[in-house]
N, C-alpha and C positions, 0 to 999 in steps of 0.2 A: 785471321779469324775465319774459320769455315762457317758456312751457312748450312742450315738444314736443307735437304733436297738433293737433287741429282748433281752430277758433275758439271753439267751445262750451266747451272745457276749458282756455282760455288761462291763467287764474290759479288753477286748482284742479288739483292733481296727483291725478288719478283713481286710486283703488285699489279693492280689492274691497269694503271697507266703510268707513264714515265713521270717521275716527280719533277723533272726539268720543265715539263709543260706548265706546271703550276708556277714555277719560278718565273718563266717567261711571261705568263699571264699577269702576274703581279707587277713585273717591270713595265709591261705594256699599259696596265691600268694607271700607273703613276704618270704616264705620258698621254693618257687618253684624252685629255682636254686639247691636246695638240693634234693627235692622230686619230683617224678612223681606221678600221680594219683594212679598207680598200687602199688607203694611203700608205699604210705600213706595207701592204703587199707590193705596191708600185716601187717604193723606196728599196725594199728588200730584194726585189726581182723574183718574187714568188707569185703564184697564181692566187687570185682572190679567194677561191674556194679552199685552198690549202691553209691560208691564214684564218679564215672563218672556222674551219674544222679544227685547227690547232688550238685556237683561243677558246673555241666553244666546247672543247673536251671530246670531240668526236674522234680525233686522231689519237690513237693510244701509243704508238711507237714511231714517232717521226724520225726521219733521217737526221744525223748530226749536222749535215750541211744546211738543213732547213733551220735548225736552231741558230747556227752561226750567222746565216743571212738575216734572220729576224733580229737577233741581238745587235748585229752590226748596224742595222737600220735604226736601232734605238740608241746607238752610240755606246754600246756595252761590249767590252772585250772579255771573253771567258779565259781564265787561266787555271791550269791544274793546281790543286792545293793538296799537299800531303796531310792526311788526317789521322793516320795511325802508322806505327812502326810494325812492319811485318817480319815475323821470324820465318825466313824462307826455308830453313831446314825442316821445321815441323809442317809448314804449309805444303811443301813438296811431298812429304810422306802422306799427308791427308789427301792431297789432290790425286796422287797416283792410286791410292786405294779407292777413292771415289770413281776415278776413271775406269779402273778395273771392274767395279760393280756396274758402272754405266754400260761398258762393252758387253758384260755378261747379260744384262737386262735386254740390250738390243739383240743379242744372239738368240736369247729365249723367245723374244717377240718374232724374229725372223723365222725361227724353227716352227713356232706355232702357226704362223701364216703359211709356211710351206706344207705343213701337215694338213691344214684345212683345204688347200688346193688339191692335194692328193686324193682326198675323199670324194 
């Protein structure tokens, strides 16, 4: 299922912050009587500021490894779950068309920048 927008965001519905951050925060709050942010940081092997920013909503796009460390410290293992059946034939056609549009837009942007520099 294609999403609205450019080729770079085809399969990910971009929002202000990663929804996984909210899921991690909820999991942490269930354990909050046991852990403090600083203790989670120590157990996870993360910097205290990283954990504070992540749980406080300041970090918008944390690295996957950060999530994995934090979840492991909470005793949670993430597993991929198939949520929809993809029709790869139609997806490829759509993706190729969007990628072609994406490349054309980039070329147009580069050409406009090149023309501005010439003036």
